[in-house]
Every structure is written in C-alpha cells, then in structure tokens.
Residue, then its C-alpha position, 0 to 999 in steps of 0.5 A: m474511512e468507515n463508509t460501508e458504501m465503498p467498493r470492496r476493492m478500490i485503491r485509495a491513495a494520496h496522489t498528484d497528477d505525477t506521483v502516488t504516495v505509498y508507505q513502508a516501515y523499517r529499522p532505523g538503519i534503513g529508514d534513517h538513510a532513506a529519509l535523509h538521502g531520498r533513496f535506499p542504502e546499498s544494504w537494502s536488498r534489491s533481490r527480495m520481494t518488497w511490499i508497498k502500501p497506499s494506505f496509511l492506516w493499513m501501514m499503521y496496523r502492520s507496523g503497530w503505529g511504528r513501534k513494532e521491532g524492525q518497523e520503527r521508522v515509517l516512510a511515506l514514499d512519493i513514486g512516479r505514477d508511470g511505474f506504478d501504473s506499469a506495475l499494476r498492469r503487469a500484476c497477478l493476484s497473490h491467490f487464486d480468485r475465480s472472479v478474475y481468472p477462469d481457472r487455476e492454471t490460467w492464474a498459475e501461468r500468470v504467477r509464473s510470468t510476472q514479478v508483481r503481486v496484488q494482495w487485498d487486505p481489509e482496510r483499517d479504521l483509527l482503532l485498526r479494526p477491519l472494515p468491510y472493504r479492502s486496501l491494496q498491497l503491491g508486492l514487487t520482486g526481481r526487476a520490479t524491485r530494482d525499478y522501484a528502488d532506483h527509478w520510481i522513487v521521487g521523494i521519501r519522508d519520515v512520517t514516524g512522528l505523524a504515526h505516533r501523534v495520530h496514535e496519541l490522539v486515538r489513545s486519548g479519545d480524540r478521534e476527530a483530531a486524529a482523523a484531521l491529521l491522516p493523509r488525504e486518500r482519494p480513489y486512484p484512477l484506473d482504466a478498465e483493463t488495469a482494474a480487471v487485472i487486479g480485481a478492482t471493483t466498483e460495487p459497494s461492500d455491505r458485509p464484514a471482511p473475513 
C-alpha cells in the first residue's frame, strides 16, 4: 500500500471475473437490513446520489473505522462488473481537469449528460494518512442509483467486525497483522477508452498528494 511507484490514478479493487467489491457505510437500520437480505430496504433513497468506493482503507478513513455516527455498519458489496464498467464508460469527473477535457464547456456538457461522477481522492495507509496516489470514488444518481441498488448487487457482507479488528491491531502497533487482514485489492482492468473517460493514469506518482 505504501509503494510510491503506483500510478497516480488507478482503480485498485478486490475483483473476480464477474464481480468487483465496493464499500459503503450506513447506520444500523440500513446496514443490518442490507447485510441480512442482500439488498437495501425500501427506506434507502434511490433518488439521491450515492458514492461507492473500491478501497477498503479509504472507507476506513471516511467512516472512522466504522465508528462515525451514521456509519456504524461497513458493508462490502459485490456488484456485477458489467454494471460497474458501464458506469465508468458513462462517467464524468466531478471537477474540471484540463488533462481530460479540452475546456470547461466540454466538461460542463458532459456533467449535464451523465448520471455518473468520478472523484479521485488520496489513497490511505493503515494510519489513514494520505498516500501519493489516488483512490476512485464513483458517484451514482438517477437511473444509475436505481440500477446499482436493484440490478448490480449480487452479494452484501457486513465487514464492520473486520474494520474494528484491523483498527485494534493498528492501535496496538501490530501493523503487519493488520495488513494481513486487508482485502486483496489488485489493479482493475480498464480499456484505453474507459481509462481516458475517467482520467486514469499509468505513470507512477512521486510527489505527495495535495
């Protein structure tokens, strides 16, 4: 995880030939139902934007190891790669980036035409410190949210216990044991066209993330 030769923007995820694992954290009323039934309850809003994250440690940073209010249940959601890949191909960066778009007008038009957002945030180490390379967040709204909730998900696991156990080991100073428990996240395959759409890179990063 601390290899600074990583490409600056690369999707790293636990994945199989058919599925990719993403993470979200919810209050118990949502998380417990989702883990038990393998789907979100009707009270889960399908009209709001939802963000999914392939990085376990970024989810730990966001949820405070599953201890922040409203994020007490950390879920690992296995979703179909067909849906995930389709969303990436339709995505737009959440902020203008001149290395991806020729001008702001082109970016703004893309924003208006899609329901999928991509954001690249600094990846985190076991101490939740920012690393020099980025981790993907995928934001879904409208039809994309409904497809995610009702069609892409093939399995949901409550990994709150894992989050707490890794955190305990980190706090006790046993980072080696903590690292051994982390999900195995590998580079996620992208074709050149999709990589260009989301601003993924292949060159290593050698400078601190802002």
